[in-house]
C-alpha positions in Angstrom: -28.8 -51.2 -13.5 -30.1 -47.7 -12.7 -28.1 -46.3 -15.6 -29.7 -48.7 -18.0 -33.2 -47.8 -16.7 -32.4 -44.1 -17.1 -31.1 -44.5 -20.6 -34.2 -46.5 -21.8 -36.9 -44.6 -19.9 -35.6 -41.2 -19.1 -38.5 -39.4 -20.7 -41.1 -41.4 -18.8 -39.3 -40.9 -15.5 -39.0 -37.2 -16.0 -42.6 -36.8 -17.2 -44.0 -38.9 -14.4 -42.0 -37.0 -11.8 -43.1 -33.6 -13.2 -46.7 -34.8 -13.2 -46.4 -36.1 -9.6 -44.9 -32.9 -8.4 -47.6 -30.8 -10.0 -50.2 -33.3 -8.8 -49.0 -33.0 -5.2 -49.8 -29.2 -5.3 -53.4 -30.1 -6.2 -53.5 -33.0 -3.8 -52.8 -30.6 -0.9 -56.0 -28.7 -1.7 -58.3 -31.6 -0.9 -59.3 -35.2 -1.3 -61.4 -34.8 -4.5 -58.4 -33.3 -6.3 -57.0 -36.8 -6.3 -58.6 -37.2 -9.8 -56.6 -34.2 -11.0 -53.5 -35.7 -9.5 -53.9 -39.0 -11.3 -54.7 -37.2 -14.6 -51.5 -35.1 -14.3 -49.4 -38.2 -13.6 -50.9 -39.9 -16.6 -50.2 -36.8 -18.8 -46.6 -36.8 -17.6 -46.2 -40.4 -18.4 -47.8 -40.1 -21.8 -45.5 -37.1 -22.8 -42.5 -39.0 -21.4 -43.3 -42.1 -23.4 -43.6 -40.0 -26.6 -40.2 -38.4 -25.9 -38.6 -41.8 -25.3 -39.9 -43.1 -28.6 -38.9 -39.8 -30.3 -42.4 -39.4 -31.6 -44.2 -36.0 -32.0 -46.6 -35.2 -29.2 -49.4 -35.0 -31.7 -49.8 -35.7 -35.4 -50.4 -32.3 -37.1 -52.3 -33.7 -40.1 -54.5 -35.9 -38.0 -55.3 -33.0 -35.6 -56.2 -30.7 -38.5 -58.3 -33.3 -40.1 -60.2 -34.0 -36.9 -60.7 -30.3 -36.2 -62.0 -29.6 -39.7 -64.4 -32.6 -39.6 -65.5 -31.6 -36.1 -66.3 -27.9 -37.0 -67.7 -28.6 -40.4 -71.2 -29.4 -38.9 -71.4 -25.7 -37.7 -71.0 -24.2 -41.2 
């Protein structure tokens, strides 16, 4: 059972664990850093999910298009 879970969701498990470990460091600093902790866990899960699906972390063309549209108003 654990082997099957590991094979299907290894990226999410590793990403969430890394986010949780990094989040604990911030959590020790104080209560309000709980938001940072939750954000880091979410980022770890998101990256792990992308790795499980063998998807790129971000689409290069979409990012370049968004940046050019975003910065065009300053020209």
